PAZAMAR-262645 format. One line per 3 residues: number of its first residue (from 1); their letters; for each residue x, y, z of C-alpha. Coordinates in nm, 4 decimals, padded with zeros to 6 digits. Example, Ala and Ser with C-alpha at 12.3 -4.5 7.8 and 13.67 -1.06 7.14 Angstrom:
PAZAMAR-262645
1) as) 01.2300:-00.4500:00.7800  01.3670:-00.1060:00.7140
end
This chain:
PAZAMAR-262645
1) mlr) 12.6065:11.2517:20.9582  12.5974:11.2045:20.5804  12.3821:11.5162:20.5484
4) mkk) 12.6335:11.7145:20.7580  12.9210:11.5973:20.5370  12.7345:11.7105:20.2277
7) ilk) 12.6696:12.0525:20.3819  13.0356:12.0930:20.4792  13.1438:11.9829:20.1326
10) kim) 12.9107:12.2384:19.9778  13.0397:12.5136:20.2064  13.3983:12.4243:20.1189
13) mif) 13.3160:12.4311:19.7481  13.1564:12.7745:19.7783  13.4586:12.8976:19.9734
16) lil) 13.7004:12.7701:19.7085  13.4927:12.9284:19.4317  13.4956:13.2624:19.6157
19) iav) 13.8737:13.2401:19.6581  13.9143:13.1618:19.2881  13.6905:13.4528:19.1891
22) lvv) 13.8890:13.6856:19.4164  14.2208:13.5707:19.2681  14.0955:13.6149:18.9117
25) atl) 13.9474:13.9568:18.9926  14.2775:14.0677:19.1490  14.4786:13.9496:18.8494
28) lfm) 14.2424:14.1286:18.6116  14.2579:14.4465:18.8225  14.6371:14.4394:18.8121
31) qhp) 14.6269:14.4507:18.4323  14.5186:14.8142:18.4526  14.7758:15.0471:18.2919
34) kfg) 14.8238:15.2360:18.6200  15.0345:14.9452:18.7482  15.2869:15.0340:18.4806
37) krp) 15.5208:14.7884:18.3128  15.8403:14.6105:18.4103  16.1511:14.6867:18.2025
40) tsk) 16.2007:14.4828:17.8874  16.4251:14.4616:17.5800  16.7136:14.7091:17.5600
43) rle) 16.6219:14.8747:17.8881  16.6354:14.5415:18.0689  16.9704:14.4636:17.9054
46) liq) 17.1039:14.7958:18.0316  16.9704:14.7286:18.3813  17.1343:14.3861:18.3906
49) ksa) 17.4716:14.5536:18.3331  17.4309:14.7793:18.6376  17.6661:14.7153:18.9294
52) nyk) 17.3641:14.7723:19.1556  17.1578:14.4925:18.9963  17.2007:14.1357:19.1185
55) dga) 16.9911:13.8195:19.1251  16.7179:13.9770:18.9148  16.6694:14.2915:19.1244
58) fqn) 16.8322:14.6174:19.2281  17.0042:14.5972:19.5669  17.0693:14.8444:19.8474
61) qsf) 17.4284:14.9233:19.9407  17.3746:14.7799:20.2899  17.1691:14.4785:20.3926
64) tpd) 16.8150:14.6134:20.4200  16.5423:14.3820:20.5505  16.1804:14.4804:20.4867
67) lae) 16.1130:14.4677:20.8602  16.3418:14.5308:21.1549  16.4560:14.2666:21.4000
70) gat) 16.1687:14.1276:21.6044  15.9017:14.2635:21.3711  15.6702:14.0382:21.1744
73) mtk) 15.4056:14.1087:20.9138  15.1464:13.9812:21.1603  15.2543:14.2422:21.4164
76) vmy) 15.2553:14.5161:21.1539  14.9069:14.4328:21.0268  14.7732:14.4124:21.3821
79) qff) 14.9132:14.7591:21.4558  14.7612:14.9027:21.1376  14.4197:14.7712:21.2328
82) fgk) 14.4298:14.8228:21.6106  14.7348:15.0330:21.7034  14.7228:15.3283:21.4656
85) skr) 14.7238:15.6685:21.6319  14.3798:15.8195:21.6800  14.5393:16.1358:21.5426
88) skp) 14.6723:15.9773:21.2241  14.4762:16.2444:21.0366  14.4286:16.6120:21.1318
91) aka) 14.0951:16.7016:21.2862  14.0722:17.0166:21.0725  14.1488:17.0964:20.7104
94) lps) 14.5134:17.1893:20.6563  14.5776:17.5593:20.5896  14.7367:17.6560:20.2598
97) qkt) 14.8319:17.9403:20.0314  14.7480:17.9403:19.6605  15.0515:18.0794:19.4819
100) dlk) 14.9973:18.1531:19.1121  15.2659:17.9284:18.9650  15.2181:18.0696:18.6167
103) qlg) 15.2859:18.4264:18.7275  15.6095:18.3826:18.9207  15.8695:18.6462:18.8405
106) ade) 16.1365:18.5572:18.5853  16.4084:18.6165:18.8449  16.2409:18.4356:19.1364
109) nvv) 16.4188:18.1345:19.2858  16.1582:17.9511:19.4929  16.0348:17.6117:19.6069
112) iwf) 15.6659:17.5477:19.6720  15.5524:17.2359:19.8556  15.2196:17.0577:19.7979
115) ghs) 15.2263:16.8153:20.0911  15.3978:16.4768:20.1141  15.6866:16.4594:19.8637
118) syf) 15.5452:16.6782:19.5855  15.7049:17.0173:19.5242  15.7696:17.2733:19.2513
121) ika) 16.0936:17.4629:19.2035  16.1627:17.7662:18.9918  16.5365:17.8302:18.9745
124) dgk) 16.7420:18.0390:18.7351  16.4534:18.0551:18.4908  16.3723:17.6817:18.4784
127) til) 16.0640:17.5053:18.6164  16.1050:17.1774:18.8034  15.8433:16.9428:18.9479
130) vdp) 15.9247:16.6557:19.1849  15.7149:16.3441:19.2591  15.3755:16.5069:19.1876
133) vfs) 15.0638:16.3385:19.3281  14.7443:16.5344:19.2597  14.4865:16.2583:19.2177
136) gaa) 14.3791:16.2781:19.5822  14.5099:15.9331:19.6704  14.8326:15.7340:19.6996
139) spi) 14.7190:15.3824:19.6204  14.5757:15.1763:19.3337  14.2615:15.1626:19.5492
142) pat) 14.1953:15.5352:19.6161  13.9605:15.4853:19.9114  14.2435:15.3331:20.1162
145) tra) 14.4777:15.6366:20.1174  14.2879:15.9595:20.0624  14.4676:16.2918:20.0955
148) fag) 14.4023:16.4952:20.4095  14.1370:16.7668:20.3834  14.3008:17.0867:20.2585
151) adv) 14.6044:16.9075:20.1145  14.4829:16.8971:19.7533  14.4393:17.2652:19.6683
154) ysv) 14.6529:17.2374:19.3533  14.5813:17.0514:19.0303  14.7713:16.9936:18.7073
157) ddf) 14.5892:17.2898:18.5529  14.7713:17.5214:18.7956  15.1132:17.4463:18.6457
160) pei) 15.3064:17.6170:18.3708  15.5197:17.4133:18.1322  15.7618:17.1925:18.3264
163) dyl) 16.1217:17.1898:18.2064  16.2236:16.8959:18.4273  15.9983:16.6389:18.5947
166) fis) 16.1964:16.4456:18.8576  16.0638:16.1091:18.9805  16.2558:15.9466:19.2670
169) hdh) 16.0956:15.6007:19.2396  15.7771:15.4292:19.1296  15.5814:15.3902:19.4530
172) wdh) 15.2239:15.5158:19.4373  15.2841:15.8115:19.6691  15.5628:15.9375:19.4379
175) ldy) 15.4595:15.8297:19.0893  15.0894:15.8963:19.0341  14.9390:15.7582:18.7134
178) dtv) 14.6546:16.0104:18.6824  14.8860:16.3040:18.7472  15.1593:16.2117:18.5015
181) lkl) 14.9031:16.1421:18.2289  14.7545:16.4890:18.2724  15.1023:16.6450:18.2825
184) ksk) 15.2184:16.4795:17.9593  15.1639:16.7808:17.7313  15.3432:17.0134:17.9756
187) vkk) 15.6586:16.8121:18.0487  15.9725:16.8683:17.8418  16.2033:16.6211:18.0178
190) vit) 16.1497:16.3359:18.2647  16.4460:16.2519:18.4886  16.4253:15.9341:18.6931
193) glg) 16.6044:15.6209:18.8052  16.7051:15.3386:18.5752  16.4013:15.1260:18.4892
196) tge) 16.1241:15.3704:18.5786  16.1221:15.5055:18.2241  15.9408:15.1864:18.1195
199) hfe) 15.6284:15.3128:18.2967  15.6458:15.6472:18.1193  15.6874:15.4950:17.7743
202) ywg) 15.4002:15.2540:17.8452  15.1884:15.5571:17.9381  15.2663:15.7340:17.6124
205) yda) 15.5652:15.9542:17.6907  15.8175:15.9983:17.4111  16.1318:15.7960:17.4882
208) ati) 16.3404:16.0915:17.3675  16.2125:16.3009:17.6605  16.3156:16.0480:17.9289
211) iel) 16.6517:16.0492:18.1075  16.7156:15.7425:18.3253  17.0105:15.7358:18.5619
214) dwn) 17.1833:15.4751:18.7728  17.3370:15.5679:19.1091  17.6163:15.8230:19.0730
217) qsa) 17.5397:15.8734:18.7047  17.5122:16.2346:18.5879  17.3346:16.4170:18.3079
220) slg) 17.3852:16.7656:18.1673  17.0482:16.9348:18.1233  17.1742:17.2419:17.9392
223) dgf) 17.1805:17.6127:18.0292  17.4046:17.5493:18.3302  17.1806:17.2789:18.4811
226) stt) 17.2976:16.9276:18.5635  17.1892:16.6432:18.7877  17.3330:16.3304:18.9443
229) avp) 17.1258:16.0379:19.0695  17.2474:15.9248:19.4110  17.1747:15.6208:19.6313
232) grh) 16.8947:15.5793:19.8799  16.8100:15.2913:20.1117  16.4653:15.1851:20.0060
235) fsg) 16.2947:14.9712:19.7401  16.0673:15.0065:19.4377  15.7693:14.8395:19.2739
238) rsl) 15.4044:14.9039:19.1887  15.2864:14.5427:19.2056  15.4030:14.2080:19.3426
241) krn) 15.7485:14.2229:19.1807  15.9903:14.4516:19.3642  16.3076:14.6325:19.2654
244) sai) 16.2848:14.6131:18.8870  16.3703:14.9842:18.8823  16.6165:15.1735:19.1015
247) wvg) 16.5221:15.4255:19.3723  16.7210:15.7495:19.3786  16.7760:16.0925:19.5226
250) fvl) 16.9077:16.3753:19.3059  17.1819:16.6324:19.3285  17.0531:16.9262:19.1254
253) qtp) 17.3026:17.1918:19.0186  17.1610:17.5139:18.8727  17.3698:17.8133:18.7624
256) slk) 17.3405:17.9648:19.1107  17.2186:17.6892:19.3471  17.2897:17.3335:19.4566
259) lfl) 16.9904:17.1397:19.5858  16.9493:16.7885:19.7260  16.6201:16.6299:19.6204
262) ggd) 16.5926:16.3311:19.8481  16.3689:16.0376:19.7659  16.2569:15.7893:20.0280
265) sgy) 16.5444:15.6407:20.2268  16.6371:15.4819:20.5505  16.9440:15.6212:20.7226
268) dhh) 17.2799:15.4853:20.6051  17.6362:15.5898:20.5247  17.5376:15.7168:20.1789
271) fkt) 17.4371:16.0583:20.3151  17.7888:16.1330:20.4336  17.9336:16.0070:20.1064
274) igd) 17.6982:16.2340:19.9111  17.7833:16.5302:20.1337  18.1557:16.4708:20.0978
277) tyg) 18.1324:16.4187:19.7221  17.8729:16.6735:19.6110  17.8107:16.9080:19.9054
280) pfd) 17.7644:17.1553:20.0463  17.4011:17.2195:19.9493  17.1916:17.5347:19.9686
283) lal) 16.8844:17.3286:20.0599  16.8168:16.9602:20.1225  16.4625:16.8257:20.0923
286) lec) 16.4504:16.5057:20.2972  16.1721:16.2638:20.3790  16.0317:16.2938:20.7292
289) gqy) 15.7270:16.0830:20.7945  15.5660:15.7419:20.7380  15.8354:15.5878:20.9598
292) ney) 15.8207:15.3253:21.2320  16.0708:15.1190:21.4294  15.9243:14.8151:21.2523
295) wky) 16.0521:14.9420:20.9139  16.3308:15.1754:21.0264  16.5715:15.0541:20.7560
298) ihm) 16.3647:15.1963:20.4698  16.2349:15.5212:20.6259  16.4348:15.7501:20.8513
301) mpe) 16.3229:15.8345:21.2013  16.2875:16.2142:21.2457  16.6072:16.2504:21.4454
304) evv) 16.7962:16.0676:21.1707  16.6669:16.3206:20.9182  16.8595:16.5944:21.0967
307) kaa) 17.1672:16.3730:21.1192  17.1458:16.3097:20.7440  17.1099:16.6830:20.6769
310) kel) 17.4213:16.7486:20.8808  17.6143:16.4853:20.6870  17.4934:16.6280:20.3568
313) rtk) 17.6401:16.9634:20.4665  17.3289:17.1584:20.3766  17.2636:17.5175:20.4776
316) rlm) 16.8939:17.4479:20.5331  16.6720:17.1421:20.5748  16.3176:17.1140:20.4389
319) pvh) 16.1286:16.8081:20.5697  15.8833:16.6491:20.3238  15.6921:16.3176:20.3037
322) wak) 15.4344:16.4240:20.5612  15.1086:16.6256:20.5878  14.9081:16.4648:20.3087
325) fsl) 14.8698:16.0888:20.3528  14.8574:15.8547:20.6512  15.0858:15.5665:20.5535
328) alh) 15.2227:15.4753:20.8968  15.1069:15.4451:21.2583  15.2157:15.7795:21.4026
331) awd) 15.0117:16.0963:21.4581  14.9985:16.3107:21.1449  15.2016:16.5950:21.3032
334) epi) 15.4501:16.3820:21.4980  15.7132:16.3933:21.2188  15.7326:16.7723:21.2074
337) irv) 15.7260:16.8079:21.5860  16.0126:16.5647:21.6321  16.2265:16.6891:21.3434
340) tte) 16.1923:17.0569:21.4392  16.2804:16.9735:21.8003  16.5924:16.7854:21.6882
343) aek) 16.6875:17.0550:21.4362  16.6792:17.3137:21.7129  16.9041:17.0955:21.9296
346) qnm) 17.1504:17.0504:21.6431  17.1359:17.4142:21.5243  17.0129:17.3063:21.1840
349) piv) 16.8141:17.5808:21.0053  16.4804:17.4299:20.9063  16.2259:17.5293:20.6425
352) tpm) 15.8620:17.4477:20.7270  15.6221:17.6189:20.4850  15.2527:17.5463:20.4738
355) igq) 15.1214:17.3947:20.1531  15.1542:17.6421:19.8659  15.3725:17.8930:20.0498
358) kvn) 15.6734:18.0276:19.8621  16.0159:17.9459:20.0029  16.2769:18.1928:19.8839
361) lnd) 16.5869:17.9961:19.7863  16.8044:18.3066:19.8082  16.6878:18.4213:20.1515
364) ttq) 16.8360:18.2122:20.4303  16.6758:18.4386:20.6927  16.3162:18.3632:20.5889
367) tft) 16.1088:18.2448:20.8858  15.8038:18.0194:20.9043  15.5199:17.9744:21.1493
370) kww) 15.4352:17.6490:21.3254  15.1159:17.6335:21.1227  15.0404:17.2735:21.2284
373) vgl) 14.9789:17.3748:21.5911  14.6089:17.3679:21.6810  14.5038:17.1302:21.4039
376) e) 14.4913:16.8285:21.6333
end
């Protein structure tokens, strides 16, 4: 019996040592610059004055639990391990077109999507890049969220100088450390939500090039361009501490176009308010994917995407936030199937380019194939 007690004591000691080593290793790993930095000094003072900041964190306009009623983290983790769709990734490489971004015509007004929430806009002579992720992964541990085959046909080298880099929030699938480091010499202005600029300064961006906006705060960008940051229903954070920076969508006004650049958001009344205040829009780019009933308050279901587009009063809807990473439980093509079906029911014109295909912002009659069919 004494021998058994000694063995158990030894096993327990080894277990505790392993736990301690794991904790220390995790803490050391999280010191890597890619985790960014929480706001400090004058930026933190400015944040603390925001009407949207309370109890040490930014708040949504409506009560927004992490998980929906009846859902628990245990259920969610079980589903991720045992209930994820067998078709969470396409069986074949995604098709794409390789548009030469450096040779676009001076008078072209286009948007080019790169999968998930990354896209490039050329409008009225200016170049705009939104939430670029070109490292091949959307996680601090790359092996856990690799991009689908065929989804990473573009790299930073393919881009011309970027007049405006828009970042909706600091989650890994929207703010990619490797990508923004490589882009640094090409970017003239960074436009993001209040607090996120701390990451960029920590990573070596000149503070003078960063514009940070609170909800419903506007900035003139010159040459007939302006933008307003607008609310979403989501959260932020690259590590254990959440909501140190605000999550936003953007109203982008160019000399000839008005675009809605939507960040991640659950459905809420803010879409109608934005539509009534800033609409109508020529095109709205809205997230469609990585949703689930378990977390329906922070990511829209596909049918809600169409409802939001209607409330925004947009002429056309372009669904993004799909076709690059598997961050939810659904089949990889379920978002586009459901949203296109609902858009047809609601008579909402929908824009569904393949990766790299040019979307003409001045041609509302442009048609697109259902390129995802047959890639099961």
